[in-house]
C-alpha positions, 0 to 999 in steps of 0.5 A: 154935729159929727159927733151926732152923726157918728153916734147915729151911725154906730146905732144904725149898725147895731139896729140894721144888725137885727134886720138879718139876725132876728128872723134867723134867730127866731127860726133857729128853734131857740125860741119856743113857748106860747104863741097866743094861738097864732101861727109861728110865722104870724107871731114872728111878723108881729115881733118884728113890727112891734118895734116900728109901730111902738116907736111911731106912737112914742116919737111925738111924745118923746119929741115934745117932752124934749122940747119942754125940757130943753135937754136933748142930750139926755134923751139921746143918751137914755134912748141909746142905753135902752137900746144897748140893754135890749140888744144884749138881753136878746141873747137871753131870750128863749120865748116868743113873749120875751122876744116881743117884750124886748122888741117893744123895749127897743121901740122905746129906745129909738123913740127917745133917741131919733127926734131929739137927735134930729132936733139937736142937729137942727139947733147946731146948724144955721139956715145957710148950712142946714141942708149940708148938715142934714145931708152929712147926718143922713149919710152917716146913718145910711153907712151904718144901716148898709154896713150892719146887715153885711157884718151880721151875716159874716158874724153869724156864719163865722160862729161859734167863737171863744171869748175869754174861755167861753164859747159864744154862738154867732147869734150871741156875738151879733147881739153883743156887737149890736149892744156895744154899737148903741153903747158907743153911740151913747158914750160919744154923745155924752163926751162930745155933745152939749145942749145949746144954752137955753137962752139961745132957743128962740121959742117956748115949747108947746104944753100940748103933745101933737102937731098942726094939721091946718095951716093958718099962716099961709094960703096952703090947706094943711101945715107944711111940716105935716105935708112933708111928713105925709110925703116922707111916709109915701116915700118910705112905704115905696122904699120898703116894698122890696123887702118882703118880695125877695122870692118873687123878685128872684123868680121873675128875674132868674136870680139868686140871693146875691144879686138881690143883695146887690139890688138892695144895697145900691139904693143905700150906696146912692144915699151915701154919696148923694145926701151931703152934696145935695144937702149943700146945694139945697142951702144955695138953690133952695129946698123945694125944687129938690124935694119935688124933683126927687119925688117926681123921679121916684114915680118912674124909678119905682114903677120900673122895678115892677117892669124890668126883666133883668138883674142889671136893669133892676140894679139901675132902677134901684140906683135911680130910686136911691138918688131920687130919695136922696134928692128929697131927704136932706132938703126935706129935713132942712126945710122942716128945720127952717120952719121949726122954732128951735124950742119946738124942734123935737116936736117938729122933727117927730112928724118926719121921723114918725112918718118914715118909721111908720112907712117902713113898717107898713110898706112890707105889709102892703107889698105882701098883700098887693103882690097876690094881685100881680107882680107889678102891682106893688110897684105901681102902688109905690109910684102912685104914692110918690106922685101924690107926695110930689103933688102935696109938697108942690101945692102945700109947702112954700120955699123957705130960702127966698132972697137971703139964705138967713131965714128963721132956723136954729140958733148958732152954737155958742162961740161959733161964727 
């Protein structure tokens, strides 16, 4: 499990590198050629968003295929290898068309990797430890996500470099580091991770690609995993609202890029410190109270970001928002793991990972549109989404840890007590 967490951290460092690098690289004048009749800004936005939308479409397919094969590890390794190749060939791209194709290749790599990784973590956990394991896994992911942009800015500004007598630009160095990060993740999984034995899996994978919509086993209207996925979609959209509003926020608060960077980062800091202990607590006290409570706290925390008038207040609201999201994340994934048959873990978790990826892709687009109606409007919209998510989980999701903590869940790895 720790090897998977380290691999996910290495991969996240490389992917988050590109959050900073790609817009600067596209705007540097290196990329030229046909724009398909679109403006430069629009084609740049399409390139950046192609990754998220393609990954969203493919994740359920990849998750279901990993269920049918019972081989999670090979999907993770192949996905990370694809990411390594894609990250490297960015350094060779010179046209908008090639950038779009490479970004799509990245989306394929992520789609292969993420559902299988979370499913494997689930299968290596027990119901008594699943919340803590998911918390540790997410902690390492957020460490990588937070470290990547900081390292990227340093690498770009420090270029050019001399490597083996060759001069490389800061952009090339950043792409190489991102490629190496993905390859390190693949090597860690190859050397240190094994799939659970087939006889330990307690269910056969479905032959159909998809997920349940209605719940036929309980009193709720829709399937609880789908309800969790929709709630996570709302959370991701609310979190991603901040990214495209940097200019408006800086003007409103009278601040510069440095303070905005701090405001962006404190959310991740809260995730790093709180995911694991909250996950452990959910193993003891139950999943649902943490999920609903976290979503409920997100409502005022998100709205407050549109109402505060000082950088210090914005930092405080972002910290609270990060704590609230951490309260929902690890227990939410653990609850889905409790509900999943191990043979269908990939399909089950693809609902959650797809929802989060889609939310981070469409959140910035919605924020950019809504801010034209007023500065506070995007944040109010995010608060409404969080409230709907809390209501959805409260009404449609049942607690899985009732009585004994040993509920249905992933099998114990061979040889582990």
